[in-house]
C-alpha positions as CSV (number, residue, x, y, z in Angstrom):
1,M,130.3,121.2,111.7
2,A,127.0,119.5,112.2
3,N,125.4,117.6,109.0
4,T,121.7,116.7,107.5
5,Y,121.5,113.4,107.4
6,R,118.2,110.9,107.1
7,L,116.8,107.3,108.8
8,I,115.3,104.6,107.3
9,V,114.6,101.9,110.5
10,V,112.3,98.7,110.2
11,L,110.7,97.4,112.7
12,G,109.5,94.0,112.9
13,A,105.6,94.0,112.0
14,S,104.6,92.0,114.7
15,L,105.1,94.3,117.4
16,G,101.6,96.0,116.3
17,E,100.3,98.8,115.9
18,E,101.2,100.7,119.8
19,G,104.5,98.8,119.6
20,S,106.3,100.8,116.5
21,A,104.5,103.4,117.5
22,S,106.0,103.6,121.9
23,L,109.5,102.0,119.4
24,T,109.2,105.2,117.2
25,D,109.3,107.9,120.3
26,T,111.8,106.1,121.4
27,I,114.1,106.6,118.3
28,K,112.8,109.9,118.2
29,A,113.6,110.9,122.0
30,K,117.0,109.8,121.0
31,I,117.3,111.9,117.5
32,E,116.1,114.6,119.5
33,S,119.0,114.2,122.4
34,G,121.7,114.7,120.4
35,A,120.6,116.5,117.5
36,T,118.0,118.1,115.7
37,L,114.9,116.4,114.3
38,N,113.8,118.0,111.0
39,S,111.1,115.3,109.6
40,L,109.9,111.9,111.1
41,D,107.2,110.4,109.0
42,S,106.1,106.8,109.4
43,L,106.1,105.2,105.2
44,G,103.5,102.2,106.6
45,N,103.8,98.8,106.6
46,K,105.1,97.1,103.6
47,E,106.5,93.6,102.2
48,L,110.3,92.8,102.6
49,A,111.9,91.3,100.0
50,Y,113.3,88.2,101.4
51,E,112.6,87.5,104.9
52,I,114.4,88.9,107.6
53,D,114.2,87.0,111.3
54,G,111.1,85.5,110.4
55,E,109.5,88.6,109.6
56,K,108.1,88.8,105.8
57,N,106.5,92.7,106.1
58,G,108.6,95.5,108.5
59,Y,107.1,98.7,109.4
60,Y,109.0,102.1,108.2
61,V,110.0,105.1,109.5
62,Q,111.9,107.3,108.0
63,A,113.8,110.8,109.7
64,N,115.9,113.4,108.5
65,F,118.2,115.7,111.2
66,T,121.4,117.9,111.5
67,A,124.1,116.7,114.0
68,D,127.8,116.7,114.2
69,S,129.5,113.6,112.5
70,D,129.9,111.8,115.7
71,F,126.4,111.5,116.3
72,P,124.9,108.4,114.0
73,K,127.7,106.4,115.4
74,E,126.2,106.1,118.6
75,L,122.6,105.8,117.6
76,E,123.5,102.4,115.6
77,R,125.2,101.4,119.1
78,V,121.4,102.7,120.0
79,L,119.9,100.6,117.0
80,K,121.8,97.7,116.9
81,I,120.6,96.4,120.4
82,T,117.1,97.4,120.8
83,D,114.2,95.1,120.1
84,G,111.9,94.9,117.3
85,V,114.7,97.3,114.7
86,I,115.3,94.9,111.6
87,R,117.4,96.8,109.9
88,Y,118.5,100.4,109.8
89,L,121.0,103.0,107.4
90,I,121.7,106.2,108.7
91,V,123.4,107.9,105.1
92,R,124.5,111.9,105.5
93,V,122.5,114.1,102.6
94,G,125.1,115.6,100.3
95,E,125.1,119.7,100.0
């Protein structure tokens, strides 16, 4: 059974505009490979509440997608090993 999920990713601001766009495209391709992408929004650069890995700012990306329940685990595995990803959060959107 397919569920709806929301992904928030914080990319390092040190990547620059081109690097952030490239990494966003990579994340989009990974989601589309195993799920149906409903929307992908770039929320832009924002100041972080505290410094993470030497970064004071982060580039935020939000994606909404529909997938089977095993896909978020695979997406987390990929995000965990992807350079440039500071933090991520995947939550299931309730009915």
